[in-house]
C-alpha positions, 0 to 999 in steps of 0.5 A: 663175370657170367660165362658166355653160352657161345664161344667166340668162334660161334659168335663170329660165325653168327655175325658173318651169317647175318652180314652175308645177307641172312635175316637176323630173325632167321639166324636167331631161330636157327641157333636158338637165340633171340634178336635182342640177344643177337644185338646185345 
């Protein structure tokens, strides 16, 4: 199994940022991930 680049806590933080109203593209750009990766 492939090891994740982000910890569970980091992933949860990204999801909460997006839920708080920040645009998905902005969250991705800030943390260096693509929108496709975000939705995967």
